[in-house]
Each structure stands twice: as C-alpha cells, then as structure tokens.
Steps between C-alpha positions, in 0.01 A plus 500: 500500500702819496187707584449292817859552604468876451180507711661297774801730496284810545301331775822425689624854452169636632502271803856599579405865474205453738721318753766769477241775554349311796843464659562873460160584644568274799835667566339843491210384719736359762719811485212738566346266760826472696533877493145548634383661173191282491308728264764441231531128581125447470481538120775248442355243743160540337649412161701208636207356698301453178755236400633381837265438792768350724504601864829682454324741264161503670617611846688819396227577244236482774711721725525761225123491441424545869754780531332683210158428658379317190283274713275391213789357300655356817180308573487376143861382513447330838198309370691393192796383707273301732337327204842393370588306816249440777769324703701820534364591841720806533333663199155424634590656832636803316157532344340474843727774634418712194128483578565575867690813398204598283268453798331208320524261796227272367702419187815451707325267740358303209853432370624389841201276562538344154857408587380324814215325320738363235715317756520124439650208695840611373746612775723671245212722388403581859856600586531715186174686574598538866838646406336741256260630767776515765734691266229767455441521875147358473536281805130425554477349154836328548371327813172405332700350213688272741186404687321404175807318371525302826136392470545401137820308575488388865800272462735775383687691774479873438687564827783694338250729328299547819822574690596749230159666528519530879850642473376762252217609729726498807347204687822320595330265743272363227802486268689282749200272546470454122868410469490262798184326380675425172822396673310244707365352175836517320794477751742473210462870422637607841785704352272677251259597781789627712626714213151638434442594864852636540452729201175645638575529870783658699595221737834647614367697800392298803266776615379579148133449411575258216711268715254506790210422266684215329607358836142515633350329195766229487486429873122463481541249218789314668308459826200339333459124553677300230653814350695414183877489532537762229337761728771442761760529226352835404516613863867399522567691177324805644720502812815470287391795283488709816821349641297365791714189523376415847143475371616311192698250708206439737268440207730273297590290805135464595418395144788249497373345825145487372601327178759280678739598225878467467581864578600602148301824497620584852858450385447727199355773719802468727729568206293809412536617861880469478503709181307769687711482819204365700730257679277416798220385270750314281616302806137432589431359153814288476461365854143392419625298203781349709254403772301300244780245515796375297287253306333779300667626180556863608668426833863539389433802282332667798802417717740656251273800447480565874879492528536729200256741662713511814807564284330783307373657821844493661697622197251764382342644813791436740259557785585227750669427831746228598223270622308530173814431296572191705142378455539554125821294497331226705216481245752460218694231688184300579381518143837388362508214753149395395543541124872431472791693349552463128422639161129552579574706811812670367345849503381452859855407604636814335240716672582347840873568448428862402282556807761344729788708363344837428230525767593265785881545511547123457767537232704187583190279506381644167841435340509141629146428371574647157821298465304185585219601261744533209613141553151351480446266203243591237557876492549670165813699420292817512369417848855439625602836353209673675605343830861606440384857422313524830799345678725770351254771605512363855883497490487871420266548794743311724799703383677240285473702180784328313349154552178651364691645204637154413148354498366785286781440248419128488135570424600759239730248327244217512206710375651761270188520282239482775354782708633337816852531357450873435364543853807327642734721294321810629524385862868421453558850359342637819752298705784690332308824540467430875875437515583830328613343170283743307671472162477121492140512622414742221663277237267218608200731501581614145457140383159483668366825356411320179360200685180327397336542840349848521513502880863392523593743223326789678670417832836480324445833327393665825807381693730580207366854472537541875867399488566722197336804659671467837838344428767628268693757697757384756337716765176307459640154571479517881141627489401228255673233710312612810176499308560155345595362840177639646313342211658164587402543863138552397519178297630335819220657709752702704283806477639700792858470374388594148322811625811605696700490177230687308490768769880525491484578128238767557706653784832498316357591160173689563456606138608178333299370203427179692253677731194377310645148471551486876139594568382243245714222652372587848146472368576159350655387829187598691292306247713191567425540871128549440510851648279650233440842654875559543554393138234748388674769704835449325338493155303813581821677611659399169211656308514820704877546473579340165183519290700556179747215551489165326361306798202728563253298291639176649428631848150612403422159348625324814276722716202413284572127510549496877161666545338260255654168602613536860283768659195417286422870459363489146399868496848620594659258253284620212583862582873427498482311170315797349762736639774293335322523164450875528839603643728244329353453154818336365528248786555136413237425764230681301348196331498301824346793688215517248445127534488527881246784479278286277520214748425726797203653322378168370441647154646474150683833480665541161863597470409830337228598746566815698530401862 
C-alpha cells in the first residue's frame, strides 16, 4: 500500500515538473516571438508543439518555420494539423497558400477543390467555407462556394453572403440587388438591411456615386408593377440619409395614398423634417395627414404638430413678416376653435400667447388669454405655474416689472423644490438686477448657484460673476445701472433704446471692462431680431478686440451655432467648432462642440480623437 502511494507521489511530482517546464518554455517562446527573434522562439515552439497541437501554438510555430525557411518541417506540420481537424478551413487554406508560395499550384488547387467537393446541404458549412476563402482574398473560390451552397440548399437565402462578396469585389450594384432581393422576401429585416447598406455606402452626398447608384436601383425597383411596400420604405430612408426631405416627402405621401393608409408614416417623417429645420416639407407632411380627415386617428396629432412647427419656425428662425405672423396666429386660433381650449391643447395656448406678445406686439391680448387659460378647469398646478411664468415674462416685456416680480415670487414659493421654482427665482433676481439693486440680486443668485438644475445654476453663476466683476466701486454704479437698464430694454425688445445706452457707455468710458459684454449683448439682441449676419458681426468684433476675455469662447460658440442652425452653413459651423476646440481648450463648450462636430460629420468621433 505504501509503495503505491510513493509511486503516485513521484508521478505527481513529475507531472508538475513537466507542466512547470512547459509553462516556462511557453513564456520564453512568446517573449522571443513578440520581439521578432523567431530563430530563438522556434526551438521552444517545437518542444511545446509535441505536447500541444492547439491552434494558438500551431500558428506561431508555423510562422517561425516559414521564417527560417524550414519548408519540409512546415509541410509536415501543416499536414498533421489538417489531419487533426478537417473542419478547420483556415488551416487547410494556409496549406493551400503554402503550396502556392512553393510554386506547387497543383497541390494548392487540389486542397481548394477538395473543400468545394466536401460541401453538403448545410448552410452553416457553406458560410464557414465562404468566409475562409473570402478572408484569404480568394474571391473566385468564395463565389463558387456560395453558388454550390445555393444549389445544395435552394431554400436557404445566402443573400447576405452574396452581398458581402459583391462589396468585397467592389460591385456595389450587385450588392444592392442582393440586399433588396432578400428584403423583398423578409420585410421584417428592413432595419438590418439599412444598417448594412449604410455601413458600406456613403449616402450623405447627393451628387456622390454611392447615393446616385442607390437612388437609381431603388427607383427602378419602386417603379415596377406591384413593387413591394418595403422598397418604397427603403427609398424614403435613402432620401432622409441625404437630407433630401422633399424627395422623402413625395415618396412617403405617394406610398400613403397608394396604400390608403392613415398617414402615420407621413406624420413621422414630418417630425423628422422639423428636427432638421426642413419646415416646408414638415408642413407638407402634416397638411397631408390633416386632409385625410378628422375621423382618422392621426388627425389631431398632425394639427398640433403643424402648429408646433409654426412656433419653432417663428421662435428659432425669426425670418418672417407681419403678414406671415398674422397667418400663423390665424392658424393657431382656428385650431383652438376646432379642437377646443383645455388641458390637451394647453401647450398650443402657451405658444399662441408667446407669439402674440413677443413677435406680433399683441401684449394685451396675450395677457388676457393667459389669465383666462389659468382659470380653465382641469389644469394641473404645474400647468398653471407655467402659464403664470409666461404671463410674468410678458409683463416684463410690457414694462410692468414689479407685477412680474410678484408672480415670479409666487411660483418660487409654490415650487421651491422644482426646477420651475428655481427658474422663477432666477428671473426675479434679474428684475432686481434691471432695477439696479445689485446686492439683493446677487444674494438671490448665490442661493441658485448650488441649484439642482445645471442650466439655471450656470445662468446664475454667469450673472453673479458679471455683477462681481463690474460692481463694487462707487464709480462703477452708474455704468452698471446704464448697462442693466439696456439689458432690460433688450428683454422688452426696445433694441434701439438699448443700443443708445450701450453706445453712451462706450463714449463716456471707452476703456471700460464692459466693452466685451456690450458687444456680446448686441449680438444677442440681433439674434432675437433674426438678423443673423449682424449678430455674427458683433461676435466677430468681440473675438478680434477681446480674444482673451471671458466671453470670447461664448461668442465663438454662438457664431458656430448660428451658422449651423440658422444659416444652415454646415462647413462654416464645423470650422468654428474646431476653432473653439483649438483656441479655447478649457472652454465649457468643448464637450458640446465635439458632439456638434460628430453630428455634422455623421460619424462616431471619439472624445479623445484629434480633430
């Protein structure tokens, strides 16, 4: 009994020793291999391979043999590895390549033909062999593999593999046909097909060869008798990729008419158009859904979406005349008359009041409508507070700033722990700032600096820092009062009077520290008026004269955003965002600028990538 135990003990010790030696050999082999000392690595891999024929050992061992031109041993090892696993197609192709390198084409061809002859009615095997050939760049054999596999299994769709093959050989037309043939069979994979095509074709340029080819192929399919709906959906998707919203709208409306549908897809495209500032096409989509009639389920959503589009266009672009504003107001009034005023149309009522007061000079009417809106039954406390907030904003516009202050304080008291309460406190602090009560205004701002809302907190910090930097000495009070009064005038849309005060400061105090703030406020005022080129001019002056001051990066970001959103000059916008990143590396706008560049490029630029 004891003799057996001793024997077993020594066997375990020996096995442990062998394993330890093998581990050491492997470490040395990998070390020399990674350092390109393949002659030294070879001996260790040779020893290890006797015990371990795994692929992880075989591949570097074969590389070492070929590097040392030991072709006889390499052939022997390849044959052995093939005999271990005939289903490892990569190894068999390595053997074929080995014979090609040795100018033994007959042997190489024999291996490739054997692979084809072994194919069975098994799609998984066909795909594996195809991928092995394609990975080695042997496209003729890859195509033959698919053709044989298709004959062996006629019911299995190899469209993705065929599309992959055509993409690899540069035949994008055939690739598209393969994808579309499969899509017609399986409409449920629409999104997967879109992603596959989008990853292999540049569809962003209207005059680009990829877009023109895709458009040609899809139009040919869509115009065929009884063309499947999914082909039209692909064509709509293609137009959206290229921001051709006119083409997309025409296609989706035509498809909706053909299918006698309820306009849902047309409505969704309209919303996409709004997001991309394609307002004319958004109106076209929403109006189509409205024209389908109130008995269909998307009628009221289309009505509200159309009104929201008018609101966004007025408040963002500010490119309108008195007649257009009145038409906009008429559309809102008709819709509210048709749908009714209440909780469901609360947001529409707010938007109408804002348009009346801030863009149509109908302040009294807006105030009357908001007061009536707040008395409607069924509104939530939050909705009443939102209406009161807008009412207070309009009171500021009309000059009754202390009535506005009272409303802001009421909202602040009623919603102390909500973001709307913090917003009201901030706006009330600005009332005291406008009035010249800088110390009290700053005490309110100090409370907001630690607020939960990042945007309110940032605004509070910015105004607080402004007051601290420019108020503190008795001699500064008059300048600050003039400036705050001009600020209030801008809030009241009295731009000419505000600019007179700003110019008075610059005349009386030509070297005052407020010079950059004045240029920035003038730029903001021009933005409010929709005079984008004048706004850009003021911001550009700020950058030229005060490039080292605190508002320089703010001005540069505003210039970039105006070009992106309002002037639709994507190239100029991208250049300005890049300039901000390069010249103002510590700017708080850095992360947003990177995000905007990614969106403008349409790629997935990483935060650390050098732009």
